[in-house]
MARDRENZA-427988 format. One record per residue: residue in one letter; z, y, x of N, C-alpha, C in turn. Coordinates in steps of 0.05 Angstrom, whole numbers. Layout:
<atoms>
  rest     n_z     n_y     n_x    ca_z    ca_y    ca_x     c_z     c_y     c_x
     a       Z       Y       X       Z       Y       X       Z       Y       X
...
</atoms>
This chain:
<atoms>
  rest     n_z     n_y     n_x    ca_z    ca_y    ca_x     c_z     c_y     c_x
     m      13     394     412      24     373     397       6     349     397
     g      18     323     401       3     299     404      -5     294     377
     r     -26     274     377     -36     264     347     -15     252     334
     l     -14     261     310       9     249     292      -1     222     281
     f     -26     221     271     -36     197     258     -42     175     277
     g     -31     152     273     -38     128     290     -59     111     273
     t     -58      87     278     -79      69     266     -70      63     238
     d     -47      70     230     -36      62     205     -18      84     194
     g     -27     108     194     -14     132     185       5     142     203
     v      24     159     197      42     172     213      69     156     213
     r      79     147     237     100     132     238     123     143     260
     g     148     137     257     169     145     275     195     136     263
     v     217     143     279     244     139     270     249     158     248
     a     256     152     224     263     166     203     285     187     207
     n     279     214     201     300     235     205     303     243     234
     a     287     232     252     284     239     280     257     249     286
     d     240     230     287     209     237     288     198     243     263
     l     202     224     244     190     232     217     213     243     201
     t     210     268     198     233     285     182     223     291     157
     a     241     300     138     234     308     111     212     333     113
     e     217     349     132     201     374     135     175     364     142
     l     171     344     159     144     336     169     129     321     144
     a     144     305     129     132     291     107     124     313      86
     l     139     332      80     131     352      62     107     369      70
     g     107     377      97      87     390     106      59     375     107
     l      60     351     116      35     335     114      24     332      87
     s      43     326      66      34     325      40      20     348      28
     v      31     372      35      19     398      27      -9     399      40
     a     -10     393      65     -35     396      81     -55     378      67
     a     -45     353      63     -65     331      53     -77     342      25
     a     -61     353       8     -69     367     -15     -91     386     -12
     h     -86     405       7    -103     427      14    -128     417      24
     v    -128     396      43    -150     387      57    -168     370      37
     l    -156     353      18    -173     343      -2    -188     359     -20
     a    -172     380     -27    -183     401     -44    -206     415     -30
     e    -208     421      -8    -227     437       4    -249     417      12
     a    -244     391      13    -267     371      16    -280     365      -9
     g    -272     375     -31    -284     371     -59    -274     348     -72
     t    -254     334     -62    -244     311     -74    -234     314    -103
     f    -222     336    -109    -213     341    -138    -233     352    -157
     e    -256     357    -147    -279     369    -164    -272     384    -188
     g    -254     402    -183    -249     420    -204    -227     411    -226
     h    -222     386    -225    -198     377    -244    -174     376    -230
     r    -151     375    -248    -123     375    -239    -118     350    -225
     p    -112     349    -199    -108     327    -183     -82     311    -187
     t     -84     284    -184     -63     264    -190     -57     248    -165
     a     -33     242    -157     -26     227    -135      -7     205    -146
     v      -9     182    -131       6     155    -134      25     157    -110
     v      49     153    -113      68     152     -90      86     129     -92
     g      89     112     -73     106      88     -74     118      86     -46
     r     139      66     -44     153      64     -18     159      35     -16
     d     172      27      10     186       3      11     216       8       8
     p     235     -10       8     260      -5       3     279       5      24
     r     266      15      50     285      30      69     300      50      57
     a     325      53      66     341      75      60     330     103      62
     s     315     105      83     302     132      89     279     139      70
     g     270     116      58     247     120      38     255     139      14
     e     282     138       9     288     156     -15     284     186      -9
     f     295     194      13     291     225      17     265     231      27
     l     250     211      41     222     217      47     202     220      23
     e     209     203       3     195     203     -22     198     227     -33
     a     221     240     -36     228     266     -47     213     287     -34
     a     211     285      -9     196     308       8     168     306       1
     v     156     283       1     128     277      -4     122     287     -33
     v     137     279     -52     133     288     -81     135     319     -82
     a     155     330     -70     157     360     -69     133     373     -60
     g     123     362     -35     100     375     -24      75     374     -41
     l      70     354     -52      46     347     -69      47     367     -93
     a      71     364    -107      73     380    -131      73     410    -126
     s      84     421    -103      84     447     -96      55     456     -89
     a      37     435     -85      10     443     -77      -8     440    -104
     g       5     436    -128     -12     434    -150     -20     405    -159
     v      -7     385    -148     -17     357    -152       5     343    -171
     d      -5     333    -191      12     316    -210      17     292    -197
     v      43     279    -196      53     257    -182      62     236    -202
     l      53     213    -196      62     190    -210      79     172    -187
     r     105     172    -192     122     154    -175     122     124    -186
     v     113     107    -170     115      77    -175     138      63    -164
     g     154      77    -147     178      63    -137     172      44    -114
     v     191      25    -113     185       3     -91     165     -15     -99
     l     142     -14     -85     120     -32     -89     106     -36     -61
     p      93     -56     -56      77     -63     -33      53     -41     -28
     t      47     -37      -1      25     -20       4      -1     -27     -11
     p      -9     -53     -12     -34     -57     -25     -31     -49     -57
     a      -7     -51     -67      -3     -43     -98     -10     -15    -100
     v       2       3     -83      -4      31     -80     -33      36     -80
     a     -46      22     -62     -73      26     -59     -89      16     -84
     y     -80      -5     -95     -95     -16    -121     -91       5    -142
     l     -66      15    -147     -61      34    -168     -74      58    -166
     t     -76      69    -140     -89      93    -136    -122      92    -146
     g    -131      69    -144    -159      64    -153    -160      59    -182
     a    -141      41    -193    -141      35    -221    -135      57    -239
     l    -116      75    -230    -108      97    -248    -127     120    -243
     g    -147     120    -225    -165     143    -222    -150     167    -204
     a    -129     157    -191    -117     181    -178    -132     188    -151
     d    -128     216    -144    -142     229    -123    -128     223     -96
     i    -104     215     -98     -87     210     -70     -69     189     -75
     g     -67     171     -56     -43     152     -55     -26     157     -32
     v      -1     155     -33      18     156     -12      34     133     -11
     m      39     120      13      55      97      17      77     104      39
     l     103     103      32     123     106      53     132      80      61
     s     125      72      87     132      46      98     127      44     128
     a     142      31     144     135      25     170     128      -5     172
     s     120     -17     153     109     -46     153     131     -64     164
     h     121     -75     189     139     -97     201     160     -85     219
     n     157     -58     223     178     -44     243     208     -49     232
     a     227     -43     252     255     -45     243     263     -24     223
     m     287     -27     211     294     -10     190     296      19     195
     p     306      27     219     306      57     225     279      70     224
     d     256      58     228     231      71     227     219      72     196
     n     203      92     194     190      95     169     161     108     174
     g     146     108     155     119     120     157     105     133     133
     v      85     150     136      73     159     111      44     153     116
     k      32     139      97       3     131      98     -11     140      73
     f     -33     154      76     -47     165      53     -72     147      46
     f     -79     147      22    -102     134      13    -121     156      -5
     a    -145     152       0    -164     170     -15    -170     158     -43
     r    -188     173     -58    -193     162     -85    -205     134     -83
     g    -199     117    -100    -207      90     -99    -188      70     -85
     g    -167      82     -73    -146      66     -56    -159      60     -25
     h    -178      73     -20    -189      71       9    -175      89      31
     k    -172      78      55    -161      92      77    -175     118      79
     l    -162     139      89    -173     163      93    -191     161     117
     a    -213     176     119    -230     177     143    -216     190     166
     d    -221     182     189    -209     196     212    -213     226     213
     e    -236     236     203    -240     264     202    -223     279     185
     l    -213     266     163    -197     276     143    -166     279     153
     e    -160     255     170    -134     256     180    -131     278     202
     d    -153     282     218    -154     302     239    -150     329     228
     r    -165     334     203    -164     361     191    -136     366     176
     i    -121     344     166     -97     346     156     -76     354     179
     e     -79     345     201     -62     350     224     -67     379     232
     t     -94     389     232     -98     417     238     -88     434     223
     v     -90     430     195     -81     448     175     -48     448     176
     y     -38     424     178      -6     425     181       1     443     204
     e     -10     438     226      -1     455     251      -7     483     247
     q     -28     489     234     -34     519     228      -9     531     211
     h      -4     518     192      19     529     172      45     525     186
     r      50     505     203      74     504     216      83     526     233
     t      60     539     246      63     559     265      58     588     253
     g      61     588     225      62     611     214      41     622     195
     e      19     609     191      -1     614     171       8     606     144
     p      11     623     124      25     617      99       6     599      81
     w      18     580      64       5     565      46      -3     581      20
     a     -26     574       9     -36     584     -16     -20     567     -37
     r       0     581     -50      19     565     -69      13     572     -98
     p       7     551    -116       3     556    -143      31     562    -157
     t      31     578    -179      54     586    -192      52     579    -222
     g      72     581    -237      70     577    -265      59     549    -274
     a      41     547    -292      29     521    -300      13     509    -279
     g       9     522    -256      -7     511    -233       7     490    -217
     v      34     491    -218      49     470    -204      48     441    -215
     g      47     422    -196      47     394    -204      70     387    -219
     r      64     368    -239      85     355    -254      91     327    -240
     v     116     318    -244     125     293    -232     134     274    -252
     s     124     249    -252     136     229    -275     135     202    -259
     d     151     184    -273     153     157    -261     133     138    -276
     y     121     122    -263      98     104    -274     109      77    -275
     a     129      70    -291     141      41    -290     122      18    -296
     e      97      24    -307      80       1    -312      65     -10    -288
     g      72       6    -264      56      -1    -240      59     -31    -230
     f      87     -41    -235      94     -67    -230      76     -89    -242
     d      78     -85    -269      64    -106    -285      33    -101    -280
     r      24     -79    -278      -4     -76    -276     -16     -90    -251
     y       1     -86    -231      -9     -96    -205      -9    -130    -205
     v      14    -139    -220      18    -170    -219      -4    -179    -237
     a     -11    -166    -258     -32    -175    -276     -61    -177    -260
     h     -63    -158    -244     -89    -154    -226     -90    -180    -208
     l     -66    -187    -196     -67    -210    -179     -70    -236    -190
     i     -58    -239    -215     -62    -263    -231     -91    -263    -239
     g    -104    -241    -249    -129    -242    -257    -152    -250    -237
     v    -148    -247    -212    -169    -251    -194    -164    -279    -181
     l    -145    -295    -189    -141    -322    -179    -162    -341    -191
     p    -172    -360    -177    -194    -380    -187    -183    -398    -202
     n    -154    -406    -199    -142    -427    -215    -114    -424    -211
     r     -99    -437    -229     -67    -435    -231     -58    -452    -209
     l     -29    -448    -206     -15    -459    -186       6    -482    -195
     d       1    -492    -220      18    -511    -234      21    -535    -216
     g      45    -544    -214      53    -568    -197      60    -563    -168
     l      56    -537    -159      62    -528    -131      91    -519    -130
     k     105    -527    -108     132    -515    -102     125    -499     -74
     v     134    -472     -80     128    -453     -57     155    -439     -51
     v     157    -434     -24     182    -418     -14     170    -392      -8
     l     179    -371     -15     172    -345      -9     192    -329       9
     d     184    -319      31     202    -302      47     193    -275      46
     e     208    -257      32     198    -228      25     207    -209      45
     a     220    -218      67     228    -200      88     248    -176      77
     h     260    -181      53     275    -160      43     261    -132      40
     g     236    -136      32     217    -115      33     207    -108       5
     a     183     -94       5     171     -83     -19     160    -105     -39
     a     155    -127     -30     146    -150     -47     168    -168     -57
     a     193    -161     -54     215    -176     -60     217    -186     -90
     h     204    -170    -108     206    -177    -136     178    -184    -145
     v     157    -167    -133     129    -172    -142     121    -198    -135
     s     124    -209    -110     111    -235    -104     122    -258    -117
     p     149    -261    -119     160    -284    -136     152    -282    -164
     e     147    -259    -176     137    -256    -205     109    -266    -206
     a      92    -257    -186      64    -265    -188      61    -296    -184
     f      76    -307    -167      73    -337    -164      85    -351    -184
     a     104    -342    -196     117    -355    -220      98    -354    -246
     r      86    -331    -250      69    -328    -274      43    -345    -267
     a      35    -352    -244      12    -366    -238      19    -396    -240
     g      42    -404    -246      53    -433    -251      66    -443    -228
     a      73    -432    -208      86    -447    -185     116    -447    -190
     e     128    -467    -178     158    -468    -178     165    -451    -152
     v     182    -431    -155     187    -413    -133     214    -413    -126
     i     217    -414     -97     243    -410     -84     242    -387     -67
     t     258    -370     -67     257    -344     -52     278    -341     -32
     i     271    -331      -7     290    -323      14     281    -296      22
     g     300    -281      33     293    -252      41     286    -236      17
     a     297    -239      -5     290    -224     -29     310    -208     -41
     e     331    -197     -24     351    -182     -34     353    -155     -16
     p     336    -137     -19     334    -113      -2     357     -96     -11
     d     368     -85       9     393     -66       5     387     -39      19
     g     363     -35      29     356     -10      43     362     -12      71
     l     377     -31      80     383     -34     110     373     -59     123
     n     367     -81     108     360    -109     118     333    -113     118
     i     313     -95     115     286    -101     115     278    -110     144
     n     261    -134     142     251    -146     168     273    -156     185
     d     297    -158     178     321    -163     196     320    -197     197
     g     310    -208     216     311    -236     221     295    -252     198
     c     280    -240     187     263    -257     166     238    -243     162
     g     220    -255     146     193    -246     141     172    -259     160
     s     150    -245     161     125    -256     177     132    -254     207
     t     152    -239     217     156    -237     245     179    -254     252
     h     190    -266     235     212    -284     240     209    -309     222
     l     196    -330     229     189    -352     211     210    -375     211
     s     229    -374     226     247    -397     231     261    -405     202
     l     270    -382     190     283    -388     161     263    -400     142
     l     241    -390     140     221    -402     122     213    -430     128
     r     210    -436     154     205    -463     164     225    -483     155
     a     252    -474     160     273    -492     152     273    -494     121
     a     268    -474     104     274    -473      76     249    -491      64
     v     228    -492      74     204    -508      62     211    -539      68
     v     221    -545      90     228    -572      96     253    -581      77
     e     273    -562      77     297    -568      61     289    -575      33
     h     273    -559      22     267    -562      -8     246    -578     -14
     g     232    -590       6     209    -608       2     185    -593     -12
     a     183    -567      -3     160    -552     -15     133    -559      -5
     d     112    -551     -19      87    -557     -10      76    -538       9
     l      89    -513       8      81    -492      27     101    -468      26
     g     101    -452      47     115    -427      48      98    -406      56
     i     107    -383      45      91    -356      47     112    -335      59
     a     101    -321      77     122    -301      90     104    -273      90
     h     119    -252      82     107    -225      81     121    -208     102
     d     110    -183     106     126    -164     124     138    -143     104
     g     148    -123     116     164    -104      99     147     -91      77
     d     121     -85      82     107     -73      59      85     -94      47
     a      86    -117      55      71    -140      45      41    -136      47
     d      32    -123      69       2    -122      72      -7    -144      91
     r       9    -163      97       5    -186     113      19    -210     103
     c       6    -235     110      16    -259     100      12    -281     123
     l      32    -294     128      32    -319     147      44    -341     129
     a      38    -365     136      44    -390     119      55    -411     136
     v      68    -429     120      82    -455     134      73    -476     118
     d      63    -496     130      56    -522     115      80    -537     109
     g      76    -560      93      98    -576      82     118    -588     104
     a     107    -590     128     124    -601     149     138    -579     166
     g     133    -553     158     147    -532     170     132    -521     193
     e     107    -526     195      90    -517     217      77    -489     210
     e      75    -470     227      61    -445     222      32    -448     217
     i      23    -433     197      -4    -429     195     -11    -402     197
     d     -26    -391     219     -28    -363     224     -53    -350     210
     g     -58    -326     216     -81    -312     202    -107    -327     206
     d    -113    -332     230    -140    -348     236    -142    -372     219
     q    -121    -387     215    -123    -414     200    -126    -407     169
     i    -112    -384     161    -114    -375     134    -142    -367     129
     l    -154    -352     146    -180    -343     143    -204    -367     141
     a    -196    -385     159    -212    -411     157    -211    -424     132
     v    -189    -428     121    -185    -439      93    -199    -427      71
     l    -195    -399      73    -204    -381      52    -235    -379      54
     a    -248    -380      78    -275    -375      84    -289    -400      69
     l    -278    -423      75    -293    -446      62    -290    -447      34
     a    -266    -437      22    -262    -437      -7    -283    -417     -18
     m    -284    -391      -8    -304    -372     -18    -333    -380     -16
     r    -340    -394       6    -367    -402       9    -374    -422     -14
     e    -355    -441     -18    -360    -459     -40    -364    -446     -67
     a    -348    -424     -72    -351    -409     -96    -375    -391     -98
     g    -387    -387     -73    -411    -368     -73    -402    -341     -69
     q    -377    -337     -58    -366    -308     -54    -368    -301     -26
     l    -377    -318      -7    -374    -308      23    -400    -297      28
     r    -404    -273      23    -429    -258      26    -436    -261      58
     k    -464    -265      60    -476    -269      85    -465    -293     103
     d    -449    -311      89    -437    -333     104    -424    -324     130
     t    -409    -303     128    -396    -289     150    -366    -281     145
     v    -350    -284     163    -323    -276     164    -318    -257     187
     v    -299    -236     184    -297    -218     203    -270    -220     217
     g    -266    -223     244    -242    -228     256    -241    -206     278
     t    -225    -209     300    -223    -191     322    -229    -206     348
     v    -227    -189     368    -230    -205     394    -206    -220     403
     m    -183    -218     388    -161    -235     392    -162    -261     376
     s    -180    -263     356    -182    -287     339    -186    -311     359
     n    -171    -332     352    -169    -355     368    -197    -368     372
     l    -205    -378     399    -231    -390     401    -235    -415     384
     g    -213    -427     376    -215    -452     357    -226    -442     330
     f    -217    -420     322    -228    -409     296    -260    -404     297
     k    -268    -392     319    -296    -387     323    -313    -413     324
     i    -300    -436     339    -314    -461     341    -316    -474     313
     a    -293    -471     300    -293    -484     273    -314    -471     253
     m    -315    -445     252    -331    -430     237    -362    -440     243
     e    -367    -437     268    -396    -445     276    -402    -472     268
     r    -383    -492     270    -389    -518     261    -395    -521     232
     e    -384    -502     216    -386    -504     189    -409    -484     178
     g    -423    -474     196    -446    -456     188    -438    -429     181
     i    -415    -420     190    -404    -393     180    -403    -375     208
     q    -414    -351     207    -416    -333     228    -386    -321     231
     l    -377    -317     253    -352    -299     256    -362    -275     272
     v    -358    -251     259    -363    -224     272    -336    -215     282
     q    -335    -209     310    -308    -199     320    -309    -170     327
     t    -287    -155     319    -284    -129     323    -260    -123     342
     a    -257     -96     350    -233     -89     363    -209     -96     349
     v    -188     -98     363    -158    -108     350    -151     -83     334
     g    -144     -93     306    -136     -73     286    -149     -77     261
     d    -134     -80     238    -142     -85     213    -166     -63     203
     r    -158     -38     213    -177     -14     206    -208     -21     214
     y    -208     -37     240    -235     -42     251    -248     -66     235
     v    -232     -82     228    -244    -105     211    -253     -94     185
     l    -239     -76     171    -246     -64     147    -272     -49     149
     e    -273     -32     170    -296     -15     176    -322     -35     177
     s    -317     -59     193    -342     -75     195    -349     -87     166
     m    -330     -93     154    -334    -106     126    -349     -87     107
     k    -340     -60     106    -353     -42      89    -380     -35      98
     a    -384     -34     126    -410     -26     136    -431     -47     133
     e    -425     -74     133    -443     -95     134    -442    -110     106
     g    -423    -104      88    -422    -117      63    -410    -145      63
     y    -392    -148      82    -378    -176      82    -354    -176      64
     a    -347    -202      56    -326    -203      36    -298    -209      47
     l    -297    -222      69    -273    -235      79    -267    -226     106
     g    -246    -214     116    -240    -211     143    -209    -209     147
     g    -200    -208     173    -174    -208     178    -166    -211     209
     e    -138    -214     211    -130    -216     238    -110    -242     239
     q    -106    -252     264     -87    -272     272     -60    -265     257
     s     -52    -239     260     -26    -230     251     -19    -236     224
     g     -41    -239     207     -38    -246     180     -48    -221     160
     h     -58    -200     172     -74    -180     156    -101    -194     146
     v    -101    -200     122    -126    -212     112    -136    -194      88
     i    -162    -188      89    -175    -170      71    -196    -184      53
     v    -191    -188      29    -212    -198       9    -224    -174      -5
     l    -245    -163       5    -256    -137      -3    -265    -137     -34
     d    -271    -158     -44    -278    -158     -75    -251    -153     -92
     h    -229    -155     -80    -206    -152     -96    -185    -133     -87
     a    -188    -124     -61    -170    -107     -50    -185     -87     -30
     t    -173     -65     -26    -187     -45      -6    -170     -45      21
     t    -149     -61      22    -133     -65      47    -121     -91      48
     g    -108    -100      70     -96    -125      71     -75    -129      52
     d     -76    -151      37     -58    -156      12     -43    -181      17
     g     -18    -182      28      -3    -208      33       2    -225      10
     t       8    -213     -15      13    -228     -38     -13    -242     -48
     l     -35    -225     -50     -59    -238     -59     -69    -260     -40
     t     -65    -256     -12     -72    -275       7     -58    -302       2
     g     -32    -298      -2     -13    -323      -6     -21    -337     -33
     l     -26    -323     -53     -36    -334     -79     -62    -349     -75
     m     -82    -339     -60    -107    -352     -57    -103    -375     -40
     l     -86    -376     -20     -83    -397      -3     -71    -422     -23
     a     -49    -414     -36     -38    -431     -54     -56    -444     -74
     a     -74    -425     -85     -92    -436    -104    -114    -456     -93
     r    -118    -452     -66    -137    -472     -54    -121    -499     -52
     v     -96    -500     -47     -82    -522     -45     -81    -538     -71
     a     -76    -521     -92     -73    -532    -118    -100    -544    -129
     a    -120    -529    -123    -150    -538    -130    -157    -563    -121
     t    -152    -566     -93    -163    -589     -79    -146    -613     -80
     g    -120    -608     -87    -103    -632     -83     -94    -638     -55
     r    -102    -627     -33     -99    -629      -7     -74    -614       4
     s     -63    -625      22     -39    -610      34     -52    -585      52
     l     -34    -564      56     -41    -542      69     -48    -550      99
     a     -32    -570     109     -36    -579     137     -65    -591     139
     d     -73    -605     119    -100    -618     118    -121    -597     117
     l    -118    -578      99    -138    -557      96    -141    -540     122
     a    -118    -535     135    -118    -517     160    -129    -532     183
     g    -131    -558     179    -140    -576     200    -169    -571     207
     v    -182    -557     190    -211    -548     193    -216    -539     223
     m    -194    -524     233    -197    -514     258    -172    -522     277
     e    -180    -525     303    -159    -532     323    -152    -507     337
     r    -128    -500     336    -118    -474     347    -115    -481     377
     l    -133    -468     395    -128    -471     424    -105    -456     435
     p     -93    -470     455     -71    -455     469     -77    -427     479
     q     -62    -405     472     -69    -378     479     -46    -366     496
     v     -53    -359     520     -31    -346     536     -37    -316     542
     l     -14    -298     538     -21    -269     540       1    -261     561
     v      -9    -246     582       6    -234     603       2    -205     603
     n      25    -190     601      22    -160     605      27    -152     634
     v       8    -138     646      11    -128     673      17     -99     672
     p      39     -90     678      47     -61     677      41     -45     703
     d      45     -19     699      42      -2     722      17      -3     740
     v      -6      -5     723     -34      -6     738     -52      15     726
     d     -75      20     741     -93      38     732    -110      26     712
     k    -103      25     686    -117       8     665    -146      21     661
     s    -153      45     669    -179      57     664    -199      40     681
     r    -192      27     702    -210      13     721    -215     -17     711
     v    -202     -25     690    -205     -53     684    -232     -64     679
     s    -250     -47     672    -278     -55     667    -297     -48     690
     t    -287     -33     708    -304     -27     732    -297     -36     760
     s    -277     -52     761    -266     -64     787    -284     -88     794
     p    -297     -88     818    -313    -112     826    -296    -133     830
     e    -272    -133     844    -255    -153     850    -247    -166     823
     l    -240    -153     804    -231    -165     780    -255    -177     764
     a    -277    -164     764    -300    -178     752    -306    -206     766
     t    -305    -206     790    -310    -232     804    -289    -254     797
     a    -264    -245     794    -242    -263     787    -245    -275     757
     v    -256    -256     741    -259    -263     710    -282    -281     709
     a    -304    -277     725    -327    -297     725    -319    -324     734
     e    -303    -325     754    -293    -350     765    -278    -364     743
     a    -259    -350     730    -242    -361     711    -258    -375     686
     e    -279    -358     678    -296    -365     657    -310    -392     664
     r    -321    -395     689    -335    -418     697    -315    -440     698
     e    -291    -436     705    -272    -459     705    -265    -467     678
     l    -264    -450     658    -254    -456     630    -276    -469     615
     g    -302    -460     621    -325    -471     606    -325    -465     578
     a    -338    -483     561    -345    -474     533    -317    -474     514
     t    -295    -488     525    -273    -490     510    -250    -472     519
     g    -256    -450     531    -238    -432     538    -250    -404     540
     r    -234    -381     543    -244    -355     547    -226    -336     558
     v    -233    -314     570    -216    -292     581    -219    -267     567
     l    -200    -253     561    -200    -227     552    -183    -209     564
     l    -194    -186     577    -174    -166     590    -178    -138     573
     r    -153    -130     566    -152    -107     549    -134     -87     559
     q    -140     -60     556    -126     -40     564    -106     -34     539
     s     -79     -27     545     -59     -20     524     -68       7     516
     g     -64      12     489     -73      40     479     -50      60     486
     t     -26      52     492      -3      71     493      12      68     518
     e       7      48     536      23      43     561       4      39     584
     p      14      44     610      -1      39     631      -2      11     639
     l     -13      -8     622     -16     -35     627     -38     -48     618
     v     -47     -72     628     -69     -85     623     -59    -113     610
     r     -72    -123     589     -65    -148     575     -84    -167     584
     v     -74    -189     595     -89    -211     602     -89    -235     583
     m    -110    -242     570    -108    -265     550    -125    -287     559
     v    -115    -311     559    -129    -335     567    -129    -357     545
     e    -152    -367     537    -150    -389     520    -161    -415     534
     a    -149    -438     529    -161    -463     542    -155    -486     524
     a    -167    -509     530    -159    -533     514    -133    -543     523
     d    -124    -536     548     -98    -546     561     -80    -520     563
     i     -57    -523     553     -37    -498     557     -32    -494     586
     e     -29    -517     603     -21    -511     629     -47    -499     645
     q     -67    -505     637     -92    -490     650     -94    -463     642
     a     -86    -456     616     -87    -428     608     -67    -414     623
     r     -43    -424     626     -22    -410     639     -29    -406     668
     a     -41    -426     683     -48    -424     709     -69    -401     713
     v     -90    -402     698    -113    -381     698    -102    -353     691
     a     -87    -349     672     -72    -324     665     -58    -314     688
     g     -41    -331     701     -26    -321     725     -42    -312     746
     r     -65    -329     753     -83    -318     776     -94    -291     769
     l    -104    -289     745    -116    -264     737     -97    -240     738
     a     -74    -245     729     -53    -223     728     -49    -216     756
     d     -46    -231     775     -44    -224     805     -66    -207     814
     v     -89    -214     805    -113    -200     816    -114    -172     803
     v    -103    -170     777    -102    -142     766     -82    -126     779
     k     -59    -139     787     -40    -121     802     -50    -113     828
     s     -62    -132     844     -74    -125     870     -98    -102     867
     a    -114    -109     849    -141     -91     846    -136     -64     832
     l    -116     -64     815    -113     -36     797     -84     -27     803
     g     -67     -39     821     -42     -26     825     -41      -4     844
</atoms>
């Protein structure tokens, strides 16, 4: 059996890859593994379970709840809420397990199961591996130890989860949003009601699009992966800014008053300066990834802020933040983590903090984001090559060195292996887009000849 857990839980096409049986079995296995790890410490365990609006979430939620309760875990169902809300409530309610059913920005047929440990933190890799092992053992015949009578878990709905999460978001804002007009694109997803409510309670005039989930339309031509509707709506309504989430609202991208995209790097730049001004940017450091735009790094260095870069993936950003005590980190894609207020990327919180900065300074979002110049970035995928030799090929090393000399201090080259396909990704940044394209094209040709 291949590894079930990816970088963000277990995902697949619902009812094909991710079946009710798999969801149930993983939930029982998770309960057993956390029990043997001492997580429950002799008390009756509790789990928080939430989901996004996908149609498949209904039967998968039933399977997860059944699995947990059959293993002796009391379950609090919080219904349709964002992933960061489930993480927050897991910690706030003192629950032992959190479970979110979502495939984030993926298309509607997909779904996923993501587990949180006590405190709302992502499970350690070792625990995920152990859950897989236990699941496989029992799938192939070893019986579960099943509680009976009063030992089975009880299931209840926690309707207060919505208001408690919104109150948390409002409570951590540095200032209100009175006077701002904001357009929100909710991707017909998990934040369709939460995010507009939070922005309205904070004082903003709110216009919503993509906020009518029907179980089938999540991420369909809207949200953070399709910004055209938001860009048009911001201009049409004369709004100060626009905020876009994905299906589970763990990410946030923005649009300024002119309808121009503000990506995750630019959001991080704005928040880094705001947090440093407030004395909250620990060690004057922000965490990004190797894909962070060079313009972001240049801007942060100019402002006296260090940029630490990790491998691609918000899990690696979070690991660095927790290990070194940093307060802010994220990715160009819009996963932004403010560790003092969230244990994972929180798109609604990010959007609120960005809007709060606009309101506090009286400056436009375009002006604030102008602290960094986003350098042109060209990405070329080179398929059907021996990706394992990308770091050992002398011919490729020579070509990269020549490209770096040509680009100088205002450009860079990054070659990455795909984690799932036989391809190499060539990324080139330069002050001039045509130069970036030319260099990327030459390097792609060398990758083909050297590794093909």
